[in-house]
PyMOL CGO cylinders between C-alpha atoms (Angstrom):
from pymol import cmd
from pymol.cgo import CYLINDER

trace = [
    CYLINDER, -116.66, -39.64, -16.99, -114.58, -37.22, -15.20, 0.3, 1, 1, 1, 1, 1, 1,
    CYLINDER, -114.58, -37.22, -15.20, -116.50, -35.01, -12.63, 0.3, 1, 1, 1, 1, 1, 1,
    CYLINDER, -116.50, -35.01, -12.63, -114.50, -31.75, -11.60, 0.3, 1, 1, 1, 1, 1, 1,
    CYLINDER, -114.50, -31.75, -11.60, -112.16, -34.54, -10.05, 0.3, 1, 1, 1, 1, 1, 1,
    CYLINDER, -112.16, -34.54, -10.05, -109.83, -32.20, -8.61, 0.3, 1, 1, 1, 1, 1, 1,
    CYLINDER, -109.83, -32.20, -8.61, -112.87, -31.21, -6.09, 0.3, 1, 1, 1, 1, 1, 1,
    CYLINDER, -112.87, -31.21, -6.09, -112.75, -34.71, -5.15, 0.3, 1, 1, 1, 1, 1, 1,
    CYLINDER, -112.75, -34.71, -5.15, -109.70, -35.04, -2.72, 0.3, 1, 1, 1, 1, 1, 1,
    CYLINDER, -109.70, -35.04, -2.72, -111.74, -34.93, 0.08, 0.3, 1, 1, 1, 1, 1, 1,
    CYLINDER, -111.74, -34.93, 0.08, -111.75, -38.50, -0.35, 0.3, 1, 1, 1, 1, 1, 1,
    CYLINDER, -111.75, -38.50, -0.35, -108.69, -39.08, 0.88, 0.3, 1, 1, 1, 1, 1, 1,
    CYLINDER, -108.69, -39.08, 0.88, -108.40, -37.69, 4.49, 0.3, 1, 1, 1, 1, 1, 1,
    CYLINDER, -108.40, -37.69, 4.49, -112.04, -38.70, 4.78, 0.3, 1, 1, 1, 1, 1, 1,
    CYLINDER, -112.04, -38.70, 4.78, -112.46, -40.25, 8.03, 0.3, 1, 1, 1, 1, 1, 1,
    CYLINDER, -112.46, -40.25, 8.03, -115.52, -42.05, 8.83, 0.3, 1, 1, 1, 1, 1, 1,
    CYLINDER, -115.52, -42.05, 8.83, -118.33, -40.22, 11.36, 0.3, 1, 1, 1, 1, 1, 1,
    CYLINDER, -118.33, -40.22, 11.36, -120.76, -41.79, 13.03, 0.3, 1, 1, 1, 1, 1, 1,
    CYLINDER, -120.76, -41.79, 13.03, -124.16, -40.77, 12.76, 0.3, 1, 1, 1, 1, 1, 1,
    CYLINDER, -124.16, -40.77, 12.76, -127.88, -42.57, 12.46, 0.3, 1, 1, 1, 1, 1, 1,
    CYLINDER, -127.88, -42.57, 12.46, -129.07, -42.50, 8.98, 0.3, 1, 1, 1, 1, 1, 1,
    CYLINDER, -129.07, -42.50, 8.98, -132.66, -42.20, 8.83, 0.3, 1, 1, 1, 1, 1, 1,
    CYLINDER, -132.66, -42.20, 8.83, -132.58, -40.35, 5.30, 0.3, 1, 1, 1, 1, 1, 1,
    CYLINDER, -132.58, -40.35, 5.30, -133.89, -42.14, 2.09, 0.3, 1, 1, 1, 1, 1, 1,
    CYLINDER, -133.89, -42.14, 2.09, -132.35, -41.91, -1.58, 0.3, 1, 1, 1, 1, 1, 1,
    CYLINDER, -132.35, -41.91, -1.58, -134.19, -40.39, -4.78, 0.3, 1, 1, 1, 1, 1, 1,
    CYLINDER, -134.19, -40.39, -4.78, -132.77, -40.38, -8.16, 0.3, 1, 1, 1, 1, 1, 1,
    CYLINDER, -132.77, -40.38, -8.16, -134.22, -38.21, -10.74, 0.3, 1, 1, 1, 1, 1, 1,
    CYLINDER, -134.22, -38.21, -10.74, -133.66, -36.73, -14.33, 0.3, 1, 1, 1, 1, 1, 1,
    CYLINDER, -133.66, -36.73, -14.33, -130.71, -34.40, -12.90, 0.3, 1, 1, 1, 1, 1, 1,
    CYLINDER, -130.71, -34.40, -12.90, -129.57, -36.43, -9.77, 0.3, 1, 1, 1, 1, 1, 1,
    CYLINDER, -129.57, -36.43, -9.77, -127.76, -38.23, -10.09, 0.3, 1, 1, 1, 1, 1, 1,
    CYLINDER, -127.76, -38.23, -10.09, -126.45, -36.35, -13.53, 0.3, 1, 1, 1, 1, 1, 1,
    CYLINDER, -126.45, -36.35, -13.53, -123.79, -35.44, -15.20, 0.3, 1, 1, 1, 1, 1, 1,
    CYLINDER, -123.79, -35.44, -15.20, -122.80, -32.67, -17.90, 0.3, 1, 1, 1, 1, 1, 1,
    CYLINDER, -122.80, -32.67, -17.90, -119.59, -32.63, -19.37, 0.3, 1, 1, 1, 1, 1, 1,
    CYLINDER, -119.59, -32.63, -19.37, -118.28, -29.73, -22.04, 0.3, 1, 1, 1, 1, 1, 1,
    CYLINDER, -118.28, -29.73, -22.04, -115.04, -30.45, -23.10, 0.3, 1, 1, 1, 1, 1, 1,
    CYLINDER, -115.04, -30.45, -23.10, -113.32, -27.21, -21.99, 0.3, 1, 1, 1, 1, 1, 1,
    CYLINDER, -113.32, -27.21, -21.99, -111.67, -27.66, -18.46, 0.3, 1, 1, 1, 1, 1, 1,
    CYLINDER, -111.67, -27.66, -18.46, -111.80, -24.56, -16.02, 0.3, 1, 1, 1, 1, 1, 1,
    CYLINDER, -111.80, -24.56, -16.02, -108.98, -23.79, -13.56, 0.3, 1, 1, 1, 1, 1, 1,
    CYLINDER, -108.98, -23.79, -13.56, -111.22, -23.78, -10.34, 0.3, 1, 1, 1, 1, 1, 1,
    CYLINDER, -111.22, -23.78, -10.34, -112.86, -27.15, -9.13, 0.3, 1, 1, 1, 1, 1, 1,
    CYLINDER, -112.86, -27.15, -9.13, -115.89, -26.39, -7.10, 0.3, 1, 1, 1, 1, 1, 1,
    CYLINDER, -115.89, -26.39, -7.10, -118.16, -28.93, -4.85, 0.3, 1, 1, 1, 1, 1, 1,
    CYLINDER, -118.16, -28.93, -4.85, -121.64, -27.28, -3.48, 0.3, 1, 1, 1, 1, 1, 1,
    CYLINDER, -121.64, -27.28, -3.48, -123.87, -28.51, -1.01, 0.3, 1, 1, 1, 1, 1, 1,
    CYLINDER, -123.87, -28.51, -1.01, -127.74, -27.94, -1.55, 0.3, 1, 1, 1, 1, 1, 1,
    CYLINDER, -127.74, -27.94, -1.55, -130.54, -28.71, 0.49, 0.3, 1, 1, 1, 1, 1, 1,
    CYLINDER, -130.54, -28.71, 0.49, -134.03, -26.99, 0.59, 0.3, 1, 1, 1, 1, 1, 1,
    CYLINDER, -134.03, -26.99, 0.59, -137.38, -28.02, 2.63, 0.3, 1, 1, 1, 1, 1, 1,
    CYLINDER, -137.38, -28.02, 2.63, -139.79, -25.26, 1.51, 0.3, 1, 1, 1, 1, 1, 1,
    CYLINDER, -139.79, -25.26, 1.51, -141.74, -25.53, -1.57, 0.3, 1, 1, 1, 1, 1, 1,
    CYLINDER, -141.74, -25.53, -1.57, -141.27, -28.72, -4.22, 0.3, 1, 1, 1, 1, 1, 1,
    CYLINDER, -141.27, -28.72, -4.22, -137.33, -28.95, -3.56, 0.3, 1, 1, 1, 1, 1, 1,
    CYLINDER, -137.33, -28.95, -3.56, -137.05, -31.08, -6.44, 0.3, 1, 1, 1, 1, 1, 1,
    CYLINDER, -137.05, -31.08, -6.44, -138.50, -28.85, -8.88, 0.3, 1, 1, 1, 1, 1, 1,
    CYLINDER, -138.50, -28.85, -8.88, -136.17, -26.32, -7.66, 0.3, 1, 1, 1, 1, 1, 1,
    CYLINDER, -136.17, -26.32, -7.66, -132.91, -28.48, -7.89, 0.3, 1, 1, 1, 1, 1, 1,
    CYLINDER, -132.91, -28.48, -7.89, -133.94, -29.39, -11.46, 0.3, 1, 1, 1, 1, 1, 1,
    CYLINDER, -133.94, -29.39, -11.46, -134.05, -25.47, -12.26, 0.3, 1, 1, 1, 1, 1, 1,
    CYLINDER, -134.05, -25.47, -12.26, -131.00, -24.87, -10.28, 0.3, 1, 1, 1, 1, 1, 1,
    CYLINDER, -131.00, -24.87, -10.28, -129.39, -28.24, -12.32, 0.3, 1, 1, 1, 1, 1, 1,
    CYLINDER, -129.39, -28.24, -12.32, -130.97, -26.79, -15.75, 0.3, 1, 1, 1, 1, 1, 1,
    CYLINDER, -130.97, -26.79, -15.75, -129.14, -23.37, -15.02, 0.3, 1, 1, 1, 1, 1, 1,
    CYLINDER, -129.14, -23.37, -15.02, -125.52, -24.54, -14.38, 0.3, 1, 1, 1, 1, 1, 1,
    CYLINDER, -125.52, -24.54, -14.38, -125.81, -26.46, -16.83, 0.3, 1, 1, 1, 1, 1, 1,
    CYLINDER, -125.81, -26.46, -16.83, -126.03, -23.89, -18.99, 0.3, 1, 1, 1, 1, 1, 1,
    CYLINDER, -126.03, -23.89, -18.99, -123.79, -21.34, -17.83, 0.3, 1, 1, 1, 1, 1, 1,
    CYLINDER, -123.79, -21.34, -17.83, -121.04, -20.85, -19.72, 0.3, 1, 1, 1, 1, 1, 1,
    CYLINDER, -121.04, -20.85, -19.72, -118.78, -20.62, -17.06, 0.3, 1, 1, 1, 1, 1, 1,
    CYLINDER, -118.78, -20.62, -17.06, -119.61, -23.94, -15.99, 0.3, 1, 1, 1, 1, 1, 1,
    CYLINDER, -119.61, -23.94, -15.99, -118.44, -26.92, -16.86, 0.3, 1, 1, 1, 1, 1, 1,
    CYLINDER, -118.44, -26.92, -16.86, -118.43, -30.70, -15.98, 0.3, 1, 1, 1, 1, 1, 1,
    CYLINDER, -118.43, -30.70, -15.98, -121.37, -30.40, -13.57, 0.3, 1, 1, 1, 1, 1, 1,
    CYLINDER, -121.37, -30.40, -13.57, -121.80, -33.21, -11.88, 0.3, 1, 1, 1, 1, 1, 1,
    CYLINDER, -121.80, -33.21, -11.88, -124.45, -34.37, -9.30, 0.3, 1, 1, 1, 1, 1, 1,
    CYLINDER, -124.45, -34.37, -9.30, -125.29, -36.88, -6.51, 0.3, 1, 1, 1, 1, 1, 1,
    CYLINDER, -125.29, -36.88, -6.51, -128.40, -38.31, -5.87, 0.3, 1, 1, 1, 1, 1, 1,
    CYLINDER, -128.40, -38.31, -5.87, -130.80, -36.45, -3.93, 0.3, 1, 1, 1, 1, 1, 1,
    CYLINDER, -130.80, -36.45, -3.93, -130.84, -37.26, 0.04, 0.3, 1, 1, 1, 1, 1, 1,
    CYLINDER, -130.84, -37.26, 0.04, -134.19, -36.97, 1.72, 0.3, 1, 1, 1, 1, 1, 1,
    CYLINDER, -134.19, -36.97, 1.72, -133.45, -36.35, 5.94, 0.3, 1, 1, 1, 1, 1, 1,
    CYLINDER, -133.45, -36.35, 5.94, -134.44, -35.19, 8.69, 0.3, 1, 1, 1, 1, 1, 1,
    CYLINDER, -134.44, -35.19, 8.69, -134.01, -31.96, 9.70, 0.3, 1, 1, 1, 1, 1, 1,
    CYLINDER, -134.01, -31.96, 9.70, -131.78, -30.81, 12.56, 0.3, 1, 1, 1, 1, 1, 1,
    CYLINDER, -131.78, -30.81, 12.56, -131.41, -27.97, 14.75, 0.3, 1, 1, 1, 1, 1, 1,
    CYLINDER, -131.41, -27.97, 14.75, -134.52, -27.16, 14.88, 0.3, 1, 1, 1, 1, 1, 1,
    CYLINDER, -134.52, -27.16, 14.88, -136.72, -30.43, 14.24, 0.3, 1, 1, 1, 1, 1, 1,
    CYLINDER, -136.72, -30.43, 14.24, -140.15, -29.39, 13.81, 0.3, 1, 1, 1, 1, 1, 1,
    CYLINDER, -140.15, -29.39, 13.81, -140.45, -28.91, 10.31, 0.3, 1, 1, 1, 1, 1, 1,
    CYLINDER, -140.45, -28.91, 10.31, -140.38, -30.60, 7.14, 0.3, 1, 1, 1, 1, 1, 1,
    CYLINDER, -140.38, -30.60, 7.14, -137.58, -33.33, 5.94, 0.3, 1, 1, 1, 1, 1, 1,
    CYLINDER, -137.58, -33.33, 5.94, -134.48, -31.52, 3.95, 0.3, 1, 1, 1, 1, 1, 1,
    CYLINDER, -134.48, -31.52, 3.95, -133.96, -32.64, 0.52, 0.3, 1, 1, 1, 1, 1, 1,
    CYLINDER, -133.96, -32.64, 0.52, -130.09, -32.55, -0.18, 0.3, 1, 1, 1, 1, 1, 1,
    CYLINDER, -130.09, -32.55, -0.18, -127.34, -33.33, -2.67, 0.3, 1, 1, 1, 1, 1, 1,
    CYLINDER, -127.34, -33.33, -2.67, -124.15, -31.90, -3.88, 0.3, 1, 1, 1, 1, 1, 1,
    CYLINDER, -124.15, -31.90, -3.88, -122.77, -30.41, -7.21, 0.3, 1, 1, 1, 1, 1, 1,
    CYLINDER, -122.77, -30.41, -7.21, -119.25, -30.48, -8.14, 0.3, 1, 1, 1, 1, 1, 1,
    CYLINDER, -119.25, -30.48, -8.14, -118.16, -28.49, -11.54, 0.3, 1, 1, 1, 1, 1, 1,
    CYLINDER, -118.16, -28.49, -11.54, -115.29, -26.30, -13.36, 0.3, 1, 1, 1, 1, 1, 1,
    CYLINDER, -115.29, -26.30, -13.36, -114.97, -22.88, -13.06, 0.3, 1, 1, 1, 1, 1, 1,
    CYLINDER, -114.97, -22.88, -13.06, -113.10, -19.65, -14.01, 0.3, 1, 1, 1, 1, 1, 1,
    CYLINDER, -113.10, -19.65, -14.01, -114.62, -17.68, -11.54, 0.3, 1, 1, 1, 1, 1, 1,
    CYLINDER, -114.62, -17.68, -11.54, -112.68, -16.39, -8.69, 0.3, 1, 1, 1, 1, 1, 1,
    CYLINDER, -112.68, -16.39, -8.69, -113.91, -17.66, -4.80, 0.3, 1, 1, 1, 1, 1, 1,
    CYLINDER, -113.91, -17.66, -4.80, -115.47, -14.28, -4.25, 0.3, 1, 1, 1, 1, 1, 1,
    CYLINDER, -115.47, -14.28, -4.25, -117.25, -14.14, -8.01, 0.3, 1, 1, 1, 1, 1, 1,
    CYLINDER, -117.25, -14.14, -8.01, -118.78, -17.67, -7.23, 0.3, 1, 1, 1, 1, 1, 1,
    CYLINDER, -118.78, -17.67, -7.23, -119.82, -16.16, -3.72, 0.3, 1, 1, 1, 1, 1, 1,
    CYLINDER, -119.82, -16.16, -3.72, -121.73, -13.72, -5.31, 0.3, 1, 1, 1, 1, 1, 1,
    CYLINDER, -121.73, -13.72, -5.31, -123.38, -16.41, -8.03, 0.3, 1, 1, 1, 1, 1, 1,
    CYLINDER, -123.38, -16.41, -8.03, -124.36, -18.61, -5.07, 0.3, 1, 1, 1, 1, 1, 1,
    CYLINDER, -124.36, -18.61, -5.07, -125.79, -15.70, -3.53, 0.3, 1, 1, 1, 1, 1, 1,
    CYLINDER, -125.79, -15.70, -3.53, -128.03, -14.45, -6.73, 0.3, 1, 1, 1, 1, 1, 1,
    CYLINDER, -128.03, -14.45, -6.73, -128.95, -18.18, -7.14, 0.3, 1, 1, 1, 1, 1, 1,
    CYLINDER, -128.95, -18.18, -7.14, -130.33, -18.32, -3.51, 0.3, 1, 1, 1, 1, 1, 1,
    CYLINDER, -130.33, -18.32, -3.51, -132.48, -14.90, -3.92, 0.3, 1, 1, 1, 1, 1, 1,
    CYLINDER, -132.48, -14.90, -3.92, -133.49, -16.07, -7.64, 0.3, 1, 1, 1, 1, 1, 1,
    CYLINDER, -133.49, -16.07, -7.64, -135.15, -19.61, -6.27, 0.3, 1, 1, 1, 1, 1, 1,
    CYLINDER, -135.15, -19.61, -6.27, -136.75, -17.51, -3.06, 0.3, 1, 1, 1, 1, 1, 1,
    CYLINDER, -136.75, -17.51, -3.06, -134.31, -17.46, -0.27, 0.3, 1, 1, 1, 1, 1, 1,
    CYLINDER, -134.31, -17.46, -0.27, -134.25, -14.92, 2.22, 0.3, 1, 1, 1, 1, 1, 1,
    CYLINDER, -134.25, -14.92, 2.22, -130.83, -13.92, 3.66, 0.3, 1, 1, 1, 1, 1, 1,
    CYLINDER, -130.83, -13.92, 3.66, -132.16, -12.95, 7.34, 0.3, 1, 1, 1, 1, 1, 1,
    CYLINDER, -132.16, -12.95, 7.34, -133.62, -16.08, 9.01, 0.3, 1, 1, 1, 1, 1, 1,
    CYLINDER, -133.62, -16.08, 9.01, -136.09, -15.63, 11.86, 0.3, 1, 1, 1, 1, 1, 1,
    CYLINDER, -136.09, -15.63, 11.86, -133.93, -18.38, 13.40, 0.3, 1, 1, 1, 1, 1, 1,
    CYLINDER, -133.93, -18.38, 13.40, -130.84, -20.60, 12.53, 0.3, 1, 1, 1, 1, 1, 1,
    CYLINDER, -130.84, -20.60, 12.53, -131.59, -23.69, 10.74, 0.3, 1, 1, 1, 1, 1, 1,
    CYLINDER, -131.59, -23.69, 10.74, -134.97, -22.28, 9.53, 0.3, 1, 1, 1, 1, 1, 1,
    CYLINDER, -134.97, -22.28, 9.53, -137.20, -23.80, 6.75, 0.3, 1, 1, 1, 1, 1, 1,
    CYLINDER, -137.20, -23.80, 6.75, -135.62, -22.29, 3.52, 0.3, 1, 1, 1, 1, 1, 1,
    CYLINDER, -135.62, -22.29, 3.52, -136.60, -22.92, -0.31, 0.3, 1, 1, 1, 1, 1, 1,
    CYLINDER, -136.60, -22.92, -0.31, -133.06, -23.37, -1.46, 0.3, 1, 1, 1, 1, 1, 1,
    CYLINDER, -133.06, -23.37, -1.46, -129.40, -23.01, 0.59, 0.3, 1, 1, 1, 1, 1, 1,
    CYLINDER, -129.40, -23.01, 0.59, -126.50, -23.52, -1.06, 0.3, 1, 1, 1, 1, 1, 1,
    CYLINDER, -126.50, -23.52, -1.06, -123.15, -23.94, 1.17, 0.3, 1, 1, 1, 1, 1, 1,
    CYLINDER, -123.15, -23.94, 1.17, -119.79, -23.66, -0.88, 0.3, 1, 1, 1, 1, 1, 1,
    CYLINDER, -119.79, -23.66, -0.88, -118.18, -26.95, 0.34, 0.3, 1, 1, 1, 1, 1, 1,
    CYLINDER, -118.18, -26.95, 0.34, -114.70, -26.89, -1.60, 0.3, 1, 1, 1, 1, 1, 1,
    CYLINDER, -114.70, -26.89, -1.60, -112.98, -24.71, -3.65, 0.3, 1, 1, 1, 1, 1, 1,
    CYLINDER, -112.98, -24.71, -3.65, -109.87, -26.31, -5.10, 0.3, 1, 1, 1, 1, 1, 1,
    CYLINDER, -109.87, -26.31, -5.10, -107.95, -27.24, -1.99, 0.3, 1, 1, 1, 1, 1, 1,
    CYLINDER, -107.95, -27.24, -1.99, -107.95, -23.73, -0.42, 0.3, 1, 1, 1, 1, 1, 1,
    CYLINDER, -107.95, -23.73, -0.42, -108.36, -23.26, 3.44, 0.3, 1, 1, 1, 1, 1, 1,
    CYLINDER, -108.36, -23.26, 3.44, -109.99, -19.51, 3.71, 0.3, 1, 1, 1, 1, 1, 1,
    CYLINDER, -109.99, -19.51, 3.71, -110.93, -17.72, 6.85, 0.3, 1, 1, 1, 1, 1, 1,
    CYLINDER, -110.93, -17.72, 6.85, -113.41, -14.99, 6.64, 0.3, 1, 1, 1, 1, 1, 1,
    CYLINDER, -113.41, -14.99, 6.64, -116.42, -13.26, 8.28, 0.3, 1, 1, 1, 1, 1, 1,
    CYLINDER, -116.42, -13.26, 8.28, -118.41, -14.48, 5.62, 0.3, 1, 1, 1, 1, 1, 1,
    CYLINDER, -118.41, -14.48, 5.62, -116.89, -17.53, 4.45, 0.3, 1, 1, 1, 1, 1, 1,
    CYLINDER, -116.89, -17.53, 4.45, -114.60, -20.56, 5.58, 0.3, 1, 1, 1, 1, 1, 1,
    CYLINDER, -114.60, -20.56, 5.58, -113.25, -22.93, 3.43, 0.3, 1, 1, 1, 1, 1, 1,
    CYLINDER, -113.25, -22.93, 3.43, -113.71, -25.87, 3.49, 0.3, 1, 1, 1, 1, 1, 1,
    CYLINDER, -113.71, -25.87, 3.49, -117.01, -25.70, 4.93, 0.3, 1, 1, 1, 1, 1, 1,
    CYLINDER, -117.01, -25.70, 4.93, -117.11, -25.99, 8.81, 0.3, 1, 1, 1, 1, 1, 1,
    CYLINDER, -117.11, -25.99, 8.81, -118.56, -29.25, 9.87, 0.3, 1, 1, 1, 1, 1, 1,
    CYLINDER, -118.56, -29.25, 9.87, -119.06, -30.92, 6.33, 0.3, 1, 1, 1, 1, 1, 1,
    CYLINDER, -119.06, -30.92, 6.33, -117.48, -33.79, 7.46, 0.3, 1, 1, 1, 1, 1, 1,
    CYLINDER, -117.48, -33.79, 7.46, -119.98, -34.37, 10.40, 0.3, 1, 1, 1, 1, 1, 1,
    CYLINDER, -119.98, -34.37, 10.40, -123.50, -33.99, 8.26, 0.3, 1, 1, 1, 1, 1, 1,
    CYLINDER, -123.50, -33.99, 8.26, -125.01, -36.99, 6.77, 0.3, 1, 1, 1, 1, 1, 1,
    CYLINDER, -125.01, -36.99, 6.77, -127.24, -34.97, 4.83, 0.3, 1, 1, 1, 1, 1, 1,
    CYLINDER, -127.24, -34.97, 4.83, -123.54, -33.78, 3.21, 0.3, 1, 1, 1, 1, 1, 1,
    CYLINDER, -123.54, -33.78, 3.21, -120.88, -37.02, 3.48, 0.3, 1, 1, 1, 1, 1, 1,
    CYLINDER, -120.88, -37.02, 3.48, -123.70, -39.58, 1.85, 0.3, 1, 1, 1, 1, 1, 1,
    CYLINDER, -123.70, -39.58, 1.85, -124.42, -37.74, -1.01, 0.3, 1, 1, 1, 1, 1, 1,
    CYLINDER, -124.42, -37.74, -1.01, -120.81, -36.41, -1.36, 0.3, 1, 1, 1, 1, 1, 1,
    CYLINDER, -120.81, -36.41, -1.36, -119.60, -40.46, -1.22, 0.3, 1, 1, 1, 1, 1, 1,
    CYLINDER, -119.60, -40.46, -1.22, -122.72, -41.35, -3.84, 0.3, 1, 1, 1, 1, 1, 1,
    CYLINDER, -122.72, -41.35, -3.84, -121.76, -39.07, -6.27, 0.3, 1, 1, 1, 1, 1, 1,
    CYLINDER, -121.76, -39.07, -6.27, -117.75, -40.01, -5.63, 0.3, 1, 1, 1, 1, 1, 1,
    CYLINDER, -117.75, -40.01, -5.63, -119.04, -43.56, -6.04, 0.3, 1, 1, 1, 1, 1, 1,
    CYLINDER, -119.04, -43.56, -6.04, -120.82, -42.84, -9.22, 0.3, 1, 1, 1, 1, 1, 1,
    CYLINDER, -120.82, -42.84, -9.22, -118.73, -40.53, -11.05, 0.3, 1, 1, 1, 1, 1, 1,
    CYLINDER, -118.73, -40.53, -11.05, -115.06, -42.03, -10.16, 0.3, 1, 1, 1, 1, 1, 1,
    CYLINDER, -115.06, -42.03, -10.16, -112.17, -41.28, -7.83, 0.3, 1, 1, 1, 1, 1, 1,
    CYLINDER, -112.17, -41.28, -7.83, -110.45, -38.28, -7.45, 0.3, 1, 1, 1, 1, 1, 1,
]
cmd.load_cgo(trace, "trace")
């Protein structure tokens, strides 16, 4: 099966990182999951998602379903869920994290707007009381094709993606399950 393989170019540049892994993996009906449509769109996208407020698995399942039904999303695939302790502000519930990859004809700006909409749809408030605060849904745009982009509101690839177990472990497993670039 193919899973937006253009998004997996990071495998060729990934260097081993040292971190203490205290997380656990959870498998559900959608994580890992694959939903293929025959149409291949031009832009390959990889997202990192996280949550530690409410029923994170239910929110992720709903997000998966929304993306799988969207006419401008094809070749959707995901990692298993990775549950790990919060970092930064650690006096909060563990985070549930995963990665998703897909293809879309949307521009980076259109996609970014859609991601903000999805966060709000599932209760995310943009203003946080402090950095690394608890949240219902956090969607990070990790990669958009091989674009390198820097603006006040968006940096691609996502800063520090390659230094966080909450991204590296799900992304590695997604690659292992759905195939190489």
